[in-house]
C-alpha angles and dihedrals in degrees: 000000000000113000128195121240123190091237096050117117114266118212099283126227139149123219091233109098093358102067109099111209092195096040129257102281107059146030127218108275116244095225101066118153126190128208118262129165126008120312135172139200144159093260133015115206118198113209131031102224130111093293096042098047093041089053091049092049094047091048095046091049085060094052101265124140106232133190118195118199119197128182095214119357138307109297097012091129129050093316091071099036107048128104092260099245115161093197135157125206094329110134099009122149093252098169091048090053093051091050090048104045106005133252100290097049090042089055089054090048090052087053088053093056094046093046092060093068099063089039090060093040089055093046091053088058097039093049097037094239116168106196102150092260112189110190090204096132123232130275122206097207129191122222095196135032093242088070093064095084094055093044094052093044092051091046091049092052091043094053089054088056095049098265103143107214133135136201119262115203127206093266093058091042091058092043088055092050094242107164112266094244087073104072104185139324152163120285130211114190091197115103128343135193138322143164102269092196092055089046099051092042087051090055090049092053091047091049093052091047089050092056102259112155101232117192114185131180082036111122116197110243099181144330136211123223128223139086087317117036118210121198118202122211133173095268104025150334140260128205134193140149092251136036130192120202106210095163099119110183092013094058098094089059088063089058091254128115092358086136094048110043139030128203117238122196115233124187139202142194127200122201129220112269113287119240123236090257092051091050091051090050089058101046098192092143095169094052092216116183111252128208127169135225094237115132087251099031127226119221126203129182143157116234130216087255093059098251129123120241119198121185143177112010092135127036127194138191124215116214115261095018089282122164110207114181098225138119123281102206094178090059093047093053090050090051090047090052091050091051091056094046098045097040107034092165087063098056112143092026107144126238112231100187146003133192143170136212144162136263124185125231138178121217090255093047089234123132116267108221131151146088130288112266097235095052128023088203094076112074128183140194125192141126097080088154093207095311097097107119095078104021099047091047089054088044086069091065094040093052092044090053090048091054090048090053099259119123106205112209089232089062094044089054091063095058111112139125108274114215115254120250125241119254119248134300088021093061094051090049093046096044094045095047091051093048090049089052092049092048091050092051093047090049089051089054091047093051089053091049090049092050091049093051093049092055097052 
C-alpha cells in the first residue's frame, strides 16, 4: 500500500513552458480572416464557441445569411478549455432549482440539460466530426464516506425531476476498474467524454463549408440597437436585423448581463502520456468521466491520447468580472496534489501542460437566456455554469427557432428572473468569501479521505 504524506513530492512543474494560453486541446487555425469593410447579413453572432457556431449552422441550414464575429479564434474561450464532458443533468444543483422555480419548471430544465446530449451525438454524425467521443457515461464519485448522504439526496431529487441516475456501490466500482480512491457514486449512462478542441474546430469547419462568414481576430468594439443592428470593429462593421450574443463569461465586458452573471476562472492540468504499465495499474477500462461531489468539484478523465486531464478543484473570481488570460499557479498546485492523492500508482508522472479559462454563472446556477429588454432582436445565452458542451450546442437550435418565430418548450422552461448581482467591491468580497469557505470545507473532506486511506 502507498500512503500519502504531506511532505511527499507532488508532480513538479513550472508555469514557464507549460502554460497553454489557448488551452490544452487546440491550436490557432492557420486560415483566420478578420472583418474589414462593411458587410451585412440576416443575423450577426458574436462569439465562435459551441453556442455561436451551433447557432450559425442552424440558421444557415434554414437559409439565413450569417456573420460570426470572434475576438480571437473559434474555441478560444470555454469551448476549447473545458474537460470535454458531454454530460446531461449529472451534478446539477437540483434542490436549488426546485427552490428557485418550483418542481414542474425544474423538471423541464432537467429535460433541457439531458436533451443536449443526443443533440450533440447526432450532430457529430451529421457533420462528420471525429472528436474521440466515448459514450461511457459519467460517474459522480465520492472520495470519503461522508459524501454519501449528499450524493444520495441529490440523486433522489434528480430522479424526481427526471434525471436518470443510479447508485454504484464499491463492488461495481471495482468491477468497472475505477481507481480505488473513488469509493462509490452515482452513474448516469447518458453522454461521456470527447475532445472539445476537435469538436469546436469541427463545428468551425462545418460552418465555413456551409457558407457562414466567420471573422476571427475581430473584437467587437460597440454596437447600435434598433431595427437594424450595426456592430463596429477595428477595421469595419457588420449590420443585420438580428444579433446573438454567445459570449458567455466575456458578456459582462460588453456592458451586457453584468448584473446577471459572473465569470469564474477554472483551471486544468494534463499529464504526460501514460505508459502501458501505468494504464494497466489504473484499470479503468471503460474510461468513464469522473466528477466528485465536493463543493467545488474535481473532474478526472483519461483522454484518447492516454493522458490524464484534471480540472476545476479551485475556482477564483477576478475583481470587476475581468477575464485575464494568465496562469493560476495556486490552482495548478491543488490539481497536482489531487493527481497524487487520487492516483497513487502514478506518483512522479509529469505534467505536460496547464491552462485556465472562464465559465459564467448566475447566483442561482440557472442558465441566463433571453432578449434585451429594449429590443427583442438581440438575444443572449450565458450562465452555463460549467455544463456548456451539451447545453450551449443545443442552444444553437433553440435560438434559431426563436428567431424564426418558434418558441421551443425547452427554451420557455429556462425563462425565470435571474437574481441581481452585487456591486463591486461587495461582489468581490462576497464571492471570494464563499469560495474560501467552499475550499476550506473541501480540504477538510480531503484530509479525512487521506486519513482513511492511510489507515487501510
